[in-house]
PDB file of N, CA, C and O in Angstrom:
ATOM      1  N   UNK A   1     -77.306  50.659  22.525  1.00  0.00           N
ATOM      2  CA  UNK A   1     -76.329  51.721  22.419  1.00  0.00           C
ATOM      3  C   UNK A   1     -75.062  51.254  23.121  1.00  0.00           C
ATOM      4  O   UNK A   1     -75.116  50.703  24.220  1.00  0.00           O
ATOM      5  N   UNK A   2     -73.935  51.478  22.482  1.00  0.00           N
ATOM      6  CA  UNK A   2     -72.690  51.072  23.116  1.00  0.00           C
ATOM      7  C   UNK A   2     -71.737  52.253  23.227  1.00  0.00           C
ATOM      8  O   UNK A   2     -71.907  53.290  22.587  1.00  0.00           O
ATOM      9  N   UNK A   3     -70.751  52.056  24.046  1.00  0.00           N
ATOM     10  CA  UNK A   3     -69.739  53.075  24.277  1.00  0.00           C
ATOM     11  C   UNK A   3     -68.721  53.051  23.155  1.00  0.00           C
ATOM     12  O   UNK A   3     -68.530  52.031  22.493  1.00  0.00           O
ATOM     13  N   UNK A   4     -68.071  54.185  22.948  1.00  0.00           N
ATOM     14  CA  UNK A   4     -66.878  54.264  22.115  1.00  0.00           C
ATOM     15  C   UNK A   4     -65.749  54.658  23.051  1.00  0.00           C
ATOM     16  O   UNK A   4     -65.850  55.622  23.811  1.00  0.00           O
ATOM     17  N   UNK A   5     -64.678  53.894  22.977  1.00  0.00           N
ATOM     18  CA  UNK A   5     -63.523  54.107  23.844  1.00  0.00           C
ATOM     19  C   UNK A   5     -62.319  54.418  22.975  1.00  0.00           C
ATOM     20  O   UNK A   5     -61.742  53.530  22.347  1.00  0.00           O
ATOM     21  N   UNK A   6     -61.947  55.691  22.947  1.00  0.00           N
ATOM     22  CA  UNK A   6     -60.729  56.098  22.239  1.00  0.00           C
ATOM     23  C   UNK A   6     -59.569  55.836  23.190  1.00  0.00           C
ATOM     24  O   UNK A   6     -59.566  56.315  24.323  1.00  0.00           O
ATOM     25  N   UNK A   7     -58.577  55.068  22.722  1.00  0.00           N
ATOM     26  CA  UNK A   7     -57.502  54.659  23.625  1.00  0.00           C
ATOM     27  C   UNK A   7     -56.203  54.432  22.876  1.00  0.00           C
ATOM     28  O   UNK A   7     -56.148  54.470  21.647  1.00  0.00           O
ATOM     29  N   UNK A   8     -55.155  54.191  23.663  1.00  0.00           N
ATOM     30  CA  UNK A   8     -53.879  53.724  23.135  1.00  0.00           C
ATOM     31  C   UNK A   8     -53.519  52.432  23.858  1.00  0.00           C
ATOM     32  O   UNK A   8     -54.108  52.100  24.886  1.00  0.00           O
ATOM     33  N   UNK A   9     -52.565  51.721  23.323  1.00  0.00           N
ATOM     34  CA  UNK A   9     -52.212  50.397  23.836  1.00  0.00           C
ATOM     35  C   UNK A   9     -51.643  50.431  25.255  1.00  0.00           C
ATOM     36  O   UNK A   9     -51.987  49.580  26.075  1.00  0.00           O
ATOM     37  N   UNK A  10     -50.783  51.397  25.550  1.00  0.00           N
ATOM     38  CA  UNK A  10     -50.040  51.347  26.809  1.00  0.00           C
ATOM     39  C   UNK A  10     -50.521  52.351  27.853  1.00  0.00           C
ATOM     40  O   UNK A  10     -49.793  52.652  28.799  1.00  0.00           O
ATOM     41  N   UNK A  11     -51.706  52.857  27.699  1.00  0.00           N
ATOM     42  CA  UNK A  11     -52.271  53.834  28.631  1.00  0.00           C
ATOM     43  C   UNK A  11     -52.938  53.100  29.800  1.00  0.00           C
ATOM     44  O   UNK A  11     -53.892  52.353  29.583  1.00  0.00           O
ATOM     45  N   UNK A  12     -52.457  53.297  31.036  1.00  0.00           N
ATOM     46  CA  UNK A  12     -53.065  52.597  32.164  1.00  0.00           C
ATOM     47  C   UNK A  12     -54.514  53.008  32.427  1.00  0.00           C
ATOM     48  O   UNK A  12     -55.323  52.179  32.841  1.00  0.00           O
ATOM     49  N   UNK A  13     -54.844  54.263  32.194  1.00  0.00           N
ATOM     50  CA  UNK A  13     -56.227  54.700  32.398  1.00  0.00           C
ATOM     51  C   UNK A  13     -57.149  54.100  31.345  1.00  0.00           C
ATOM     52  O   UNK A  13     -58.319  53.831  31.618  1.00  0.00           O
ATOM     53  N   UNK A  14     -56.625  53.894  30.149  1.00  0.00           N
ATOM     54  CA  UNK A  14     -57.409  53.216  29.098  1.00  0.00           C
ATOM     55  C   UNK A  14     -57.711  51.790  29.532  1.00  0.00           C
ATOM     56  O   UNK A  14     -58.831  51.308  29.366  1.00  0.00           O
ATOM     57  N   UNK A  15     -56.718  51.121  30.085  1.00  0.00           N
ATOM     58  CA  UNK A  15     -56.905  49.747  30.560  1.00  0.00           C
ATOM     59  C   UNK A  15     -57.930  49.703  31.691  1.00  0.00           C
ATOM     60  O   UNK A  15     -58.775  48.809  31.728  1.00  0.00           O
ATOM     61  N   UNK A  16     -57.859  50.659  32.609  1.00  0.00           N
ATOM     62  CA  UNK A  16     -58.827  50.687  33.708  1.00  0.00           C
ATOM     63  C   UNK A  16     -60.238  50.942  33.194  1.00  0.00           C
ATOM     64  O   UNK A  16     -61.203  50.379  33.712  1.00  0.00           O
ATOM     65  N   UNK A  17     -60.359  51.793  32.172  1.00  0.00           N
ATOM     66  CA  UNK A  17     -61.683  52.045  31.582  1.00  0.00           C
ATOM     67  C   UNK A  17     -62.223  50.770  30.940  1.00  0.00           C
ATOM     68  O   UNK A  17     -63.397  50.437  31.105  1.00  0.00           O
ATOM     69  N   UNK A  18     -61.373  50.063  30.216  1.00  0.00           N
ATOM     70  CA  UNK A  18     -61.792  48.794  29.607  1.00  0.00           C
ATOM     71  C   UNK A  18     -62.246  47.804  30.674  1.00  0.00           C
ATOM     72  O   UNK A  18     -63.287  47.162  30.535  1.00  0.00           O
ATOM     73  N   UNK A  19     -61.460  47.687  31.732  1.00  0.00           N
ATOM     74  CA  UNK A  19     -61.792  46.741  32.799  1.00  0.00           C
ATOM     75  C   UNK A  19     -63.119  47.093  33.469  1.00  0.00           C
ATOM     76  O   UNK A  19     -63.912  46.204  33.777  1.00  0.00           O
ATOM     77  N   UNK A  20     -63.363  48.377  33.693  1.00  0.00           N
ATOM     78  CA  UNK A  20     -64.627  48.785  34.311  1.00  0.00           C
ATOM     79  C   UNK A  20     -65.797  48.486  33.390  1.00  0.00           C
ATOM     80  O   UNK A  20     -66.804  47.934  33.833  1.00  0.00           O
ATOM     81  N   UNK A  21     -65.682  48.840  32.122  1.00  0.00           N
ATOM     82  CA  UNK A  21     -66.766  48.558  31.167  1.00  0.00           C
ATOM     83  C   UNK A  21     -66.999  47.059  31.050  1.00  0.00           C
ATOM     84  O   UNK A  21     -68.146  46.615  30.986  1.00  0.00           O
ATOM     85  N   UNK A  22     -65.929  46.275  31.022  1.00  0.00           N
ATOM     86  CA  UNK A  22     -66.069  44.814  30.976  1.00  0.00           C
ATOM     87  C   UNK A  22     -66.773  44.287  32.226  1.00  0.00           C
ATOM     88  O   UNK A  22     -67.692  43.473  32.135  1.00  0.00           O
ATOM     89  N   UNK A  23     -66.335  44.758  33.390  1.00  0.00           N
ATOM     90  CA  UNK A  23     -66.916  44.293  34.649  1.00  0.00           C
ATOM     91  C   UNK A  23     -68.408  44.617  34.733  1.00  0.00           C
ATOM     92  O   UNK A  23     -69.191  43.849  35.293  1.00  0.00           O
ATOM     93  N   UNK A  24     -68.787  45.762  34.168  1.00  0.00           N
ATOM     94  CA  UNK A  24     -70.191  46.174  34.192  1.00  0.00           C
ATOM     95  C   UNK A  24     -71.008  45.520  33.079  1.00  0.00           C
ATOM     96  O   UNK A  24     -72.235  45.618  33.061  1.00  0.00           O
ATOM     97  N   UNK A  25     -70.324  44.855  32.158  1.00  0.00           N
ATOM     98  CA  UNK A  25     -71.013  44.156  31.081  1.00  0.00           C
ATOM     99  C   UNK A  25     -71.486  45.052  29.949  1.00  0.00           C
ATOM    100  O   UNK A  25     -72.392  44.683  29.201  1.00  0.00           O
ATOM    101  N   UNK A  26     -70.882  46.225  29.816  1.00  0.00           N
ATOM    102  CA  UNK A  26     -71.269  47.146  28.751  1.00  0.00           C
ATOM    103  C   UNK A  26     -70.466  46.866  27.484  1.00  0.00           C
ATOM    104  O   UNK A  26     -69.264  46.606  27.534  1.00  0.00           O
ATOM    105  N   UNK A  27     -71.147  46.923  26.365  1.00  0.00           N
ATOM    106  CA  UNK A  27     -70.467  46.774  25.075  1.00  0.00           C
ATOM    107  C   UNK A  27     -69.782  48.083  24.721  1.00  0.00           C
ATOM    108  O   UNK A  27     -70.275  49.167  25.033  1.00  0.00           O
ATOM    109  N   UNK A  28     -68.635  47.959  24.064  1.00  0.00           N
ATOM    110  CA  UNK A  28     -67.936  49.161  23.635  1.00  0.00           C
ATOM    111  C   UNK A  28     -67.109  48.863  22.397  1.00  0.00           C
ATOM    112  O   UNK A  28     -66.688  47.734  22.146  1.00  0.00           O
ATOM    113  N   UNK A  29     -66.898  49.918  21.642  1.00  0.00           N
ATOM    114  CA  UNK A  29     -66.041  49.875  20.464  1.00  0.00           C
ATOM    115  C   UNK A  29     -64.727  50.522  20.856  1.00  0.00           C
ATOM    116  O   UNK A  29     -64.707  51.652  21.345  1.00  0.00           O
ATOM    117  N   UNK A  30     -63.639  49.815  20.645  1.00  0.00           N
ATOM    118  CA  UNK A  30     -62.319  50.368  20.928  1.00  0.00           C
ATOM    119  C   UNK A  30     -61.775  51.027  19.669  1.00  0.00           C
ATOM    120  O   UNK A  30     -61.804  50.453  18.580  1.00  0.00           O
ATOM    121  N   UNK A  31     -61.284  52.233  19.844  1.00  0.00           N
ATOM    122  CA  UNK A  31     -60.680  52.970  18.741  1.00  0.00           C
ATOM    123  C   UNK A  31     -59.258  53.307  19.159  1.00  0.00           C
ATOM    124  O   UNK A  31     -59.034  54.149  20.029  1.00  0.00           O
ATOM    125  N   UNK A  32     -58.306  52.641  18.529  1.00  0.00           N
ATOM    126  CA  UNK A  32     -56.886  52.801  18.870  1.00  0.00           C
ATOM    127  C   UNK A  32     -56.310  53.985  18.103  1.00  0.00           C
ATOM    128  O   UNK A  32     -55.995  53.871  16.919  1.00  0.00           O
ATOM    129  N   UNK A  33     -56.176  55.114  18.778  1.00  0.00           N
ATOM    130  CA  UNK A  33     -55.771  56.334  18.099  1.00  0.00           C
ATOM    131  C   UNK A  33     -54.312  56.336  17.665  1.00  0.00           C
ATOM    132  O   UNK A  33     -53.946  57.109  16.779  1.00  0.00           O
ATOM    133  N   UNK A  34     -53.464  55.493  18.263  1.00  0.00           N
ATOM    134  CA  UNK A  34     -52.070  55.453  17.806  1.00  0.00           C
ATOM    135  C   UNK A  34     -51.950  54.673  16.499  1.00  0.00           C
ATOM    136  O   UNK A  34     -50.965  54.822  15.776  1.00  0.00           O
ATOM    137  N   UNK A  35     -52.938  53.851  16.198  1.00  0.00           N
ATOM    138  CA  UNK A  35     -52.934  53.085  14.946  1.00  0.00           C
ATOM    139  C   UNK A  35     -53.712  53.791  13.836  1.00  0.00           C
ATOM    140  O   UNK A  35     -53.495  53.532  12.653  1.00  0.00           O
ATOM    141  N   UNK A  36     -54.612  54.677  14.230  1.00  0.00           N
ATOM    142  CA  UNK A  36     -55.462  55.381  13.266  1.00  0.00           C
ATOM    143  C   UNK A  36     -55.411  56.883  13.559  1.00  0.00           C
ATOM    144  O   UNK A  36     -56.284  57.414  14.246  1.00  0.00           O
ATOM    145  N   UNK A  37     -54.381  57.568  13.034  1.00  0.00           N
ATOM    146  CA  UNK A  37     -54.199  58.985  13.354  1.00  0.00           C
ATOM    147  C   UNK A  37     -55.414  59.853  13.034  1.00  0.00           C
ATOM    148  O   UNK A  37     -55.669  60.829  13.740  1.00  0.00           O
ATOM    149  N   UNK A  38     -56.156  59.528  12.006  1.00  0.00           N
ATOM    150  CA  UNK A  38     -57.335  60.355  11.708  1.00  0.00           C
ATOM    151  C   UNK A  38     -58.386  60.208  12.806  1.00  0.00           C
ATOM    152  O   UNK A  38     -59.173  61.128  13.028  1.00  0.00           O
ATOM    153  N   UNK A  39     -58.411  59.069  13.495  1.00  0.00           N
ATOM    154  CA  UNK A  39     -59.347  58.884  14.603  1.00  0.00           C
ATOM    155  C   UNK A  39     -58.957  59.747  15.804  1.00  0.00           C
ATOM    156  O   UNK A  39     -59.821  60.178  16.568  1.00  0.00           O
ATOM    157  N   UNK A  40     -57.661  59.997  15.969  1.00  0.00           N
ATOM    158  CA  UNK A  40     -57.238  60.918  17.034  1.00  0.00           C
ATOM    159  C   UNK A  40     -57.814  62.306  16.766  1.00  0.00           C
ATOM    160  O   UNK A  40     -58.281  62.971  17.691  1.00  0.00           O
ATOM    161  N   UNK A  41     -57.785  62.749  15.511  1.00  0.00           N
ATOM    162  CA  UNK A  41     -58.357  64.052  15.170  1.00  0.00           C
ATOM    163  C   UNK A  41     -59.859  64.070  15.425  1.00  0.00           C
ATOM    164  O   UNK A  41     -60.397  65.059  15.922  1.00  0.00           O
ATOM    165  N   UNK A  42     -60.540  62.966  15.080  1.00  0.00           N
ATOM    166  CA  UNK A  42     -61.978  62.862  15.344  1.00  0.00           C
ATOM    167  C   UNK A  42     -62.234  62.951  16.847  1.00  0.00           C
ATOM    168  O   UNK A  42     -63.126  63.676  17.288  1.00  0.00           O
ATOM    169  N   UNK A  43     -61.448  62.211  17.630  1.00  0.00           N
ATOM    170  CA  UNK A  43     -61.580  62.236  19.084  1.00  0.00           C
ATOM    171  C   UNK A  43     -61.400  63.653  19.621  1.00  0.00           C
ATOM    172  O   UNK A  43     -62.189  64.111  20.448  1.00  0.00           O
ATOM    173  N   UNK A  44     -60.376  64.338  19.158  1.00  0.00           N
ATOM    174  CA  UNK A  44     -60.103  65.693  19.632  1.00  0.00           C
ATOM    175  C   UNK A  44     -61.239  66.642  19.267  1.00  0.00           C
ATOM    176  O   UNK A  44     -61.614  67.498  20.068  1.00  0.00           O
ATOM    177  N   UNK A  45     -61.787  66.497  18.066  1.00  0.00           N
ATOM    178  CA  UNK A  45     -62.907  67.351  17.658  1.00  0.00           C
ATOM    179  C   UNK A  45     -64.147  67.057  18.486  1.00  0.00           C
ATOM    180  O   UNK A  45     -64.855  67.977  18.897  1.00  0.00           O
ATOM    181  N   UNK A  46     -64.413  65.783  18.731  1.00  0.00           N
ATOM    182  CA  UNK A  46     -65.611  65.399  19.480  1.00  0.00           C
ATOM    183  C   UNK A  46     -65.521  65.796  20.949  1.00  0.00           C
ATOM    184  O   UNK A  46     -66.507  66.239  21.538  1.00  0.00           O
ATOM    185  N   UNK A  47     -64.337  65.638  21.539  1.00  0.00           N
ATOM    186  CA  UNK A  47     -64.201  65.821  22.981  1.00  0.00           C
ATOM    187  C   UNK A  47     -63.627  67.172  23.383  1.00  0.00           C
ATOM    188  O   UNK A  47     -63.853  67.641  24.498  1.00  0.00           O
ATOM    189  N   UNK A  48     -62.890  67.792  22.480  1.00  0.00           N
ATOM    190  CA  UNK A  48     -62.168  69.005  22.854  1.00  0.00           C
ATOM    191  C   UNK A  48     -60.940  68.706  23.694  1.00  0.00           C
ATOM    192  O   UNK A  48     -60.354  69.619  24.278  1.00  0.00           O
ATOM    193  N   UNK A  49     -60.541  67.445  23.765  1.00  0.00           N
ATOM    194  CA  UNK A  49     -59.401  67.018  24.574  1.00  0.00           C
ATOM    195  C   UNK A  49     -58.414  66.239  23.706  1.00  0.00           C
ATOM    196  O   UNK A  49     -58.770  65.690  22.663  1.00  0.00           O
ATOM    197  N   UNK A  50     -57.160  66.207  24.170  1.00  0.00           N
ATOM    198  CA  UNK A  50     -56.124  65.489  23.425  1.00  0.00           C
ATOM    199  C   UNK A  50     -55.670  64.219  24.134  1.00  0.00           C
ATOM    200  O   UNK A  50     -54.955  63.407  23.546  1.00  0.00           O
ATOM    201  N   UNK A  51     -56.074  64.036  25.388  1.00  0.00           N
ATOM    202  CA  UNK A  51     -55.620  62.883  26.164  1.00  0.00           C
ATOM    203  C   UNK A  51     -56.558  61.694  25.981  1.00  0.00           C
ATOM    204  O   UNK A  51     -57.719  61.843  25.600  1.00  0.00           O
ATOM    205  N   UNK A  52     -56.020  60.512  26.264  1.00  0.00           N
ATOM    206  CA  UNK A  52     -56.817  59.290  26.255  1.00  0.00           C
ATOM    207  C   UNK A  52     -56.863  58.740  27.672  1.00  0.00           C
ATOM    208  O   UNK A  52     -55.960  59.004  28.467  1.00  0.00           O
ATOM    209  N   UNK A  53     -57.892  57.987  27.996  1.00  0.00           N
ATOM    210  CA  UNK A  53     -59.012  57.639  27.138  1.00  0.00           C
ATOM    211  C   UNK A  53     -60.018  58.780  27.042  1.00  0.00           C
ATOM    212  O   UNK A  53     -60.092  59.648  27.912  1.00  0.00           O
ATOM    213  N   UNK A  54     -60.780  58.753  25.971  1.00  0.00           N
ATOM    214  CA  UNK A  54     -61.971  59.584  25.831  1.00  0.00           C
ATOM    215  C   UNK A  54     -63.114  58.623  25.560  1.00  0.00           C
ATOM    216  O   UNK A  54     -63.028  57.774  24.672  1.00  0.00           O
ATOM    217  N   UNK A  55     -64.173  58.761  26.321  1.00  0.00           N
ATOM    218  CA  UNK A  55     -65.259  57.784  26.310  1.00  0.00           C
ATOM    219  C   UNK A  55     -66.554  58.489  25.953  1.00  0.00           C
ATOM    220  O   UNK A  55     -66.874  59.552  26.485  1.00  0.00           O
ATOM    221  N   UNK A  56     -67.289  57.876  25.045  1.00  0.00           N
ATOM    222  CA  UNK A  56     -68.582  58.396  24.598  1.00  0.00           C
ATOM    223  C   UNK A  56     -69.636  57.314  24.760  1.00  0.00           C
ATOM    224  O   UNK A  56     -69.356  56.123  24.625  1.00  0.00           O
ATOM    225  N   UNK A  57     -70.838  57.748  25.047  1.00  0.00           N
ATOM    226  CA  UNK A  57     -72.014  56.882  25.003  1.00  0.00           C
ATOM    227  C   UNK A  57     -72.877  57.471  23.904  1.00  0.00           C
ATOM    228  O   UNK A  57     -73.570  58.468  24.111  1.00  0.00           O
ATOM    229  N   UNK A  58     -72.832  56.849  22.730  1.00  0.00           N
ATOM    230  CA  UNK A  58     -73.463  57.463  21.566  1.00  0.00           C
ATOM    231  C   UNK A  58     -72.741  58.765  21.272  1.00  0.00           C
ATOM    232  O   UNK A  58     -71.523  58.780  21.088  1.00  0.00           O
ATOM    233  N   UNK A  59     -73.488  59.851  21.227  1.00  0.00           N
ATOM    234  CA  UNK A  59     -72.878  61.170  20.988  1.00  0.00           C
ATOM    235  C   UNK A  59     -72.528  61.888  22.281  1.00  0.00           C
ATOM    236  O   UNK A  59     -71.903  62.948  22.244  1.00  0.00           O
ATOM    237  N   UNK A  60     -72.915  61.335  23.421  1.00  0.00           N
ATOM    238  CA  UNK A  60     -72.667  61.962  24.714  1.00  0.00           C
ATOM    239  C   UNK A  60     -71.235  61.710  25.164  1.00  0.00           C
ATOM    240  O   UNK A  60     -70.810  60.562  25.292  1.00  0.00           O
ATOM    241  N   UNK A  61     -70.497  62.785  25.403  1.00  0.00           N
ATOM    242  CA  UNK A  61     -69.115  62.672  25.864  1.00  0.00           C
ATOM    243  C   UNK A  61     -69.114  62.441  27.366  1.00  0.00           C
ATOM    244  O   UNK A  61     -69.552  63.299  28.133  1.00  0.00           O
ATOM    245  N   UNK A  62     -68.623  61.287  27.783  1.00  0.00           N
ATOM    246  CA  UNK A  62     -68.512  60.944  29.194  1.00  0.00           C
ATOM    247  C   UNK A  62     -67.288  61.610  29.796  1.00  0.00           C
ATOM    248  O   UNK A  62     -67.346  62.137  30.907  1.00  0.00           O
ATOM    249  N   UNK A  63     -66.185  61.589  29.071  1.00  0.00           N
ATOM    250  CA  UNK A  63     -64.917  62.116  29.554  1.00  0.00           C
ATOM    251  C   UNK A  63     -63.888  61.012  29.564  1.00  0.00           C
ATOM    252  O   UNK A  63     -63.904  60.124  28.711  1.00  0.00           O
ATOM    253  N   UNK A  64     -62.991  61.069  30.534  1.00  0.00           N
ATOM    254  CA  UNK A  64     -61.955  60.061  30.672  1.00  0.00           C
ATOM    255  C   UNK A  64     -62.323  59.027  31.720  1.00  0.00           C
ATOM    256  O   UNK A  64     -63.481  58.914  32.120  1.00  0.00           O
ATOM    257  N   UNK A  65     -61.329  58.278  32.157  1.00  0.00           N
ATOM    258  CA  UNK A  65     -61.579  57.229  33.137  1.00  0.00           C
ATOM    259  C   UNK A  65     -62.123  57.789  34.447  1.00  0.00           C
ATOM    260  O   UNK A  65     -63.056  57.226  35.019  1.00  0.00           O
ATOM    261  N   UNK A  66     -61.557  58.879  34.922  1.00  0.00           N
ATOM    262  CA  UNK A  66     -62.000  59.425  36.210  1.00  0.00           C
ATOM    263  C   UNK A  66     -63.488  59.771  36.179  1.00  0.00           C
ATOM    264  O   UNK A  66     -64.213  59.492  37.133  1.00  0.00           O
ATOM    265  N   UNK A  67     -63.935  60.370  35.097  1.00  0.00           N
ATOM    266  CA  UNK A  67     -65.357  60.715  34.971  1.00  0.00           C
ATOM    267  C   UNK A  67     -66.219  59.466  34.874  1.00  0.00           C
ATOM    268  O   UNK A  67     -67.288  59.398  35.480  1.00  0.00           O
ATOM    269  N   UNK A  68     -65.761  58.481  34.116  1.00  0.00           N
ATOM    270  CA  UNK A  68     -66.493  57.221  33.990  1.00  0.00           C
ATOM    271  C   UNK A  68     -66.650  56.558  35.354  1.00  0.00           C
ATOM    272  O   UNK A  68     -67.747  56.129  35.712  1.00  0.00           O
ATOM    273  N   UNK A  69     -65.572  56.472  36.110  1.00  0.00           N
ATOM    274  CA  UNK A  69     -65.608  55.832  37.424  1.00  0.00           C
ATOM    275  C   UNK A  69     -66.503  56.608  38.384  1.00  0.00           C
ATOM    276  O   UNK A  69     -67.241  56.007  39.165  1.00  0.00           O
ATOM    277  N   UNK A  70     -66.444  57.938  38.335  1.00  0.00           N
ATOM    278  CA  UNK A  70     -67.285  58.755  39.216  1.00  0.00           C
ATOM    279  C   UNK A  70     -68.757  58.559  38.887  1.00  0.00           C
ATOM    280  O   UNK A  70     -69.587  58.468  39.792  1.00  0.00           O
ATOM    281  N   UNK A  71     -69.088  58.494  37.603  1.00  0.00           N
ATOM    282  CA  UNK A  71     -70.480  58.246  37.207  1.00  0.00           C
ATOM    283  C   UNK A  71     -70.947  56.883  37.696  1.00  0.00           C
ATOM    284  O   UNK A  71     -72.086  56.734  38.139  1.00  0.00           O
ATOM    285  N   UNK A  72     -70.072  55.891  37.617  1.00  0.00           N
ATOM    286  CA  UNK A  72     -70.420  54.559  38.112  1.00  0.00           C
ATOM    287  C   UNK A  72     -70.646  54.582  39.622  1.00  0.00           C
ATOM    288  O   UNK A  72     -71.641  54.044  40.107  1.00  0.00           O
ATOM    289  N   UNK A  73     -69.737  55.198  40.360  1.00  0.00           N
ATOM    290  CA  UNK A  73     -69.870  55.245  41.824  1.00  0.00           C
ATOM    291  C   UNK A  73     -71.153  55.942  42.257  1.00  0.00           C
ATOM    292  O   UNK A  73     -71.764  55.548  43.250  1.00  0.00           O
ATOM    293  N   UNK A  74     -71.564  56.959  41.533  1.00  0.00           N
ATOM    294  CA  UNK A  74     -72.764  57.717  41.904  1.00  0.00           C
ATOM    295  C   UNK A  74     -74.059  57.028  41.467  1.00  0.00           C
ATOM    296  O   UNK A  74     -75.147  57.411  41.897  1.00  0.00           O
ATOM    297  N   UNK A  75     -73.937  56.010  40.611  1.00  0.00           N
ATOM    298  CA  UNK A  75     -75.123  55.345  40.079  1.00  0.00           C
ATOM    299  C   UNK A  75     -75.664  55.994  38.820  1.00  0.00           C
ATOM    300  O   UNK A  75     -76.606  55.489  38.209  1.00  0.00           O
ATOM    301  N   UNK A  76     -75.066  57.117  38.432  1.00  0.00           N
ATOM    302  CA  UNK A  76     -75.556  57.835  37.254  1.00  0.00           C
ATOM    303  C   UNK A  76     -75.232  57.126  35.952  1.00  0.00           C
ATOM    304  O   UNK A  76     -75.948  57.298  34.965  1.00  0.00           O
ATOM    305  N   UNK A  77     -74.166  56.329  35.925  1.00  0.00           N
ATOM    306  CA  UNK A  77     -73.791  55.661  34.684  1.00  0.00           C
ATOM    307  C   UNK A  77     -74.877  54.691  34.227  1.00  0.00           C
ATOM    308  O   UNK A  77     -75.256  54.692  33.056  1.00  0.00           O
ATOM    309  N   UNK A  78     -75.373  53.874  35.132  1.00  0.00           N
ATOM    310  CA  UNK A  78     -76.415  52.915  34.741  1.00  0.00           C
ATOM    311  C   UNK A  78     -77.681  53.641  34.312  1.00  0.00           C
ATOM    312  O   UNK A  78     -78.369  53.188  33.397  1.00  0.00           O
ATOM    313  N   UNK A  79     -77.998  54.758  34.955  1.00  0.00           N
ATOM    314  CA  UNK A  79     -79.159  55.558  34.546  1.00  0.00           C
ATOM    315  C   UNK A  79     -78.967  56.102  33.131  1.00  0.00           C
ATOM    316  O   UNK A  79     -79.889  56.080  32.316  1.00  0.00           O
ATOM    317  N   UNK A  80     -77.765  56.588  32.852  1.00  0.00           N
ATOM    318  CA  UNK A  80     -77.480  57.137  31.527  1.00  0.00           C
ATOM    319  C   UNK A  80     -77.589  56.051  30.455  1.00  0.00           C
ATOM    320  O   UNK A  80     -78.126  56.288  29.373  1.00  0.00           O
ATOM    321  N   UNK A  81     -77.078  54.863  30.764  1.00  0.00           N
ATOM    322  CA  UNK A  81     -77.159  53.751  29.814  1.00  0.00           C
ATOM    323  C   UNK A  81     -78.612  53.384  29.571  1.00  0.00           C
ATOM    324  O   UNK A  81     -79.017  53.181  28.426  1.00  0.00           O
ATOM    325  N   UNK A  82     -79.406  53.295  30.640  1.00  0.00           N
ATOM    326  CA  UNK A  82     -80.829  52.978  30.494  1.00  0.00           C
ATOM    327  C   UNK A  82     -81.539  54.026  29.647  1.00  0.00           C
ATOM    328  O   UNK A  82     -82.346  53.679  28.785  1.00  0.00           O
ATOM    329  N   UNK A  83     -81.250  55.296  29.879  1.00  0.00           N
ATOM    330  CA  UNK A  83     -81.874  56.363  29.089  1.00  0.00           C
ATOM    331  C   UNK A  83     -81.452  56.290  27.635  1.00  0.00           C
ATOM    332  O   UNK A  83     -82.263  56.537  26.743  1.00  0.00           O
ATOM    333  N   UNK A  84     -80.186  55.954  27.382  1.00  0.00           N
ATOM    334  CA  UNK A  84     -79.695  55.865  26.008  1.00  0.00           C
ATOM    335  C   UNK A  84     -80.348  54.714  25.263  1.00  0.00           C
ATOM    336  O   UNK A  84     -80.570  54.798  24.055  1.00  0.00           O
ATOM    337  N   UNK A  85     -80.654  53.646  25.975  1.00  0.00           N
ATOM    338  CA  UNK A  85     -81.300  52.493  25.342  1.00  0.00           C
ATOM    339  C   UNK A  85     -82.738  52.804  24.963  1.00  0.00           C
ATOM    340  O   UNK A  85     -83.268  52.246  24.002  1.00  0.00           O
ATOM    341  N   UNK A  86     -83.364  53.689  25.713  1.00  0.00           N
ATOM    342  CA  UNK A  86     -84.736  54.072  25.408  1.00  0.00           C
ATOM    343  C   UNK A  86     -85.740  53.168  26.106  1.00  0.00           C
ATOM    344  O   UNK A  86     -85.359  52.172  26.721  1.00  0.00           O
ATOM    345  N   UNK A  87     -87.017  53.507  26.013  1.00  0.00           N
ATOM    346  CA  UNK A  87     -88.071  52.746  26.691  1.00  0.00           C
ATOM    347  C   UNK A  87     -88.200  51.343  26.101  1.00  0.00           C
ATOM    348  O   UNK A  87     -88.101  51.139  24.891  1.00  0.00           O
ATOM    349  N   UNK A  88     -88.422  50.389  26.998  1.00  0.00           N
ATOM    350  CA  UNK A  88     -88.651  49.019  26.572  1.00  0.00           C
ATOM    351  C   UNK A  88     -87.422  48.260  26.143  1.00  0.00           C
ATOM    352  O   UNK A  88     -87.525  47.127  25.670  1.00  0.00           O
ATOM    353  N   UNK A  89     -86.237  48.876  26.301  1.00  0.00           N
ATOM    354  CA  UNK A  89     -85.006  48.198  25.876  1.00  0.00           C
ATOM    355  C   UNK A  89     -84.517  47.235  26.931  1.00  0.00           C
ATOM    356  O   UNK A  89     -83.494  46.578  26.741  1.00  0.00           O
TER     357      UNK A  89
END
């Protein structure tokens, strides 16, 4: 299971989210909402938010960078990833 990262090119929080996911070794799909306007609508429908980044693990909405970083600091992010992968993964 990999993350989906809805982002724009010049968003500093998007860059920080990418750097954190990279540092942790998690795979993610980048969705550039300024290049694909229909994806911005999908992001807004999925998250209920209009700001970027918006981060998902499968269908689970993580939130933005602040939520991602807080989950990492608490240790909950790795637990969530392990649960998403399922037993024996």
